C-alpha positions in Angstrom: -21.1 -6.5 3.8 -19.5 -3.1 3.1 -21.3 0.2 3.6 -20.1 3.7 2.8 -21.3 6.7 4.8 -21.3 10.4 3.7 -19.9 11.5 7.1 -16.4 10.8 8.5 -17.5 9.8 12.0 -20.8 8.1 11.2 -22.4 5.5 13.5 -25.7 3.8 14.0 -27.2 2.2 17.1 -28.2 -1.3 16.1 -29.5 -2.5 19.5 -30.1 -0.3 22.5 -28.8 -1.2 26.0 -31.5 -2.4 28.4 -31.0 -2.4 32.1 -33.0 -3.4 35.2 -32.9 -1.6 38.5 -32.4 -3.9 41.5 -33.7 -3.5 45.0 -30.2 -2.8 46.4 -29.7 0.2 44.1 -27.5 -1.6 41.6 -28.3 -2.0 37.9 -28.2 -5.3 36.0 -27.7 -5.0 32.2 -30.2 -7.3 30.5 -29.2 -6.4 26.9 -25.9 -5.2 25.7 -25.9 -2.3 23.1 -24.6 -2.8 19.6 -23.2 0.1 17.6 -22.1 0.1 14.0 -19.3 2.7 13.8 -17.9 3.5 10.4 -14.2 3.9 10.0 -13.0 7.2 8.5 -9.5 5.6 7.9 -10.8 2.6 6.0 -10.0 1.7 2.4 -12.6 3.2 0.0 -12.3 2.1 -3.6 -12.7 4.3 -6.7 -16.0 2.8 -7.7 -17.4 3.5 -4.2 -16.2 7.1 -4.4 -17.9 7.6 -7.8 -21.1 6.2 -6.4 -20.9 8.4 -3.3 -20.4 11.5 -5.5 -23.6 10.6 -7.3 -25.7 9.8 -4.3 -24.7 12.2 -1.5 -25.1 16.0 -1.7 -21.7 17.3 -0.8 -22.4 20.9 0.3 -19.4 23.1 1.0 -16.9 21.0 -0.9 -13.5 22.7 -1.0 -11.3 23.3 -4.1 -7.6 23.1 -4.7 -5.5 26.2 -5.0 -6.4 26.5 -8.7 -9.9 27.3 -7.6 -11.4 25.0 -10.1 -10.6 21.4 -9.1 -12.6 19.9 -6.3 -10.6 18.3 -3.4 -10.7 14.6 -2.8 -13.9 13.2 -1.3 -12.2 10.5 0.8 -11.7 12.5 4.0 -15.5 13.2 4.2 -16.5 9.5 3.8 -16.2 6.5 6.1 -16.6 2.7 5.6 -18.0 -0.1 7.6 -17.0 -3.7 6.9 -19.1 -6.1 9.0 -16.8 -9.0 8.3 -13.8 -7.1 9.7 -15.5 -5.9 12.9 -15.0 -9.2 14.7 -18.6 -9.7 15.6 -19.9 -13.3 16.1 -22.2 -14.6 13.3 -25.5 -13.8 15.1 -24.4 -10.2 15.8 -23.1 -9.7 12.3 -26.4 -10.9 10.8 -28.3 -8.6 13.1 -26.2 -5.6 12.2 -26.5 -6.4 8.4 -30.3 -6.7 8.6 -30.6 -3.4 10.5 -28.2 -1.7 8.0 -30.4 -2.9 5.1 -33.5 -1.6 6.9 -32.0 1.8 7.8 -30.3 2.5 4.5 -33.5 3.7 2.9 -34.7 5.5 6.0 -31.6 7.6 6.7 -30.0 8.1 3.2 -26.7 8.8 4.9 -25.0 5.6 3.7 -25.3 3.0 1.0 -24.5 -0.7 1.0 -22.0 -1.9 -1.5 -23.8 -4.7 -3.4 -21.0 -5.6 -5.8 -17.3 -5.8 -5.6 -15.4 -2.5 -5.9 -12.9 -4.2 -8.2 -14.5 -6.3 -10.9 -13.0 -9.6 -12.1 -10.8 -9.2 -15.1 -13.2 -11.2 -17.3 -16.3 -13.3 -17.0 -14.8 -16.7 -16.6 -11.8 -15.6 -14.5 -13.2 -17.0 -11.2 -13.9 -20.4 -12.7 -10.8 -20.7 -14.9 -9.2 -24.1 -14.8 -5.9 -22.9 -16.4 -2.6 -23.4 -14.5 -1.8 -20.3 -12.4 1.2 -19.1 -14.5 -0.8 -19.5 -17.8 -3.7 -17.5 -16.4 -1.2 -14.7 -15.3 0.5 -14.8 -18.7 -3.0 -14.3 -20.4 -3.7 -11.4 -18.0 -0.4 -9.8 -19.0 -1.1 -10.3 -22.7 -4.5 -8.7 -22.3 -3.0 -5.7 -20.6 -4.6 -6.0 -17.1 -3.1 -4.2 -14.1 -1.8 -7.2 -12.1 -1.8 -5.3 -8.8 -5.5 -4.7 -9.2 -6.1 -8.4 -10.2 -4.1 -9.4 -7.1 -6.2 -7.3 -4.8 -9.4 -8.8 -6.4 -8.0 -12.3 -6.1 -7.1 -11.9 -2.4 -10.3 -10.1 -1.2 -13.2 -10.9 -3.5 -12.1 -13.5 -5.9 -11.7 -17.3 -5.3 -8.5 -16.8 -3.2 -6.5 -19.4 -5.0 -3.0 -19.7 -3.4 -1.3 -20.7 -6.7 -2.7 -17.7 -8.6 -1.8 -15.3 -5.8 1.7 -16.6 -5.8 2.0 -16.4 -9.6 0.7 -12.8 -9.6 3.1 -11.7 -6.9 6.1 -13.3 -8.7 5.1 -11.7 -12.0 4.6 -8.3 -10.4 8.1 -8.6 -8.8 9.6 -9.5 -12.2 7.9 -6.6 -13.9 9.3 -4.2 -11.3 12.8 -5.5 -11.8 12.4 -5.1 -15.6 11.2 -1.5 -15.2 14.2 -0.7 -13.0 16.8 -2.3 -15.3 15.3 -0.7 -18.5 
């Protein structure tokens, strides 16, 4: 699950720490705390930035030197990817449930329900075509192969043959651009 926050250093306490005082003056932790900290350096996609601009009130937004163009919103946002945090399955599910609950309460972040990069066409994920034929069709239809490669690796079916065909075609296109 991905979530985008309107603040660069955003974090939420998912589970508080619980401790028990012992007779000898020491303390025993009975429940470890869990914090969901959003990463200000994380990759935020264009679709997510557009949604953030619509949802979050960005007071005090600066402008470029021309005094008309607003500056990029990325430095003010942060991202949380629960899959990349390294939590065990139970902790990850607990964090995701609490994020869903707190999203409506706080209004400081939103959960990304769909993929930030859409599949090139409806039947792309289930296509039975050979990898190089599929890539040739993508080139013919005019798709940005780098974007398709990112989709395939992260959100798509993660087919090794298609990834390899996309990488080779991208390399070939770069060589053609340099030679021309």
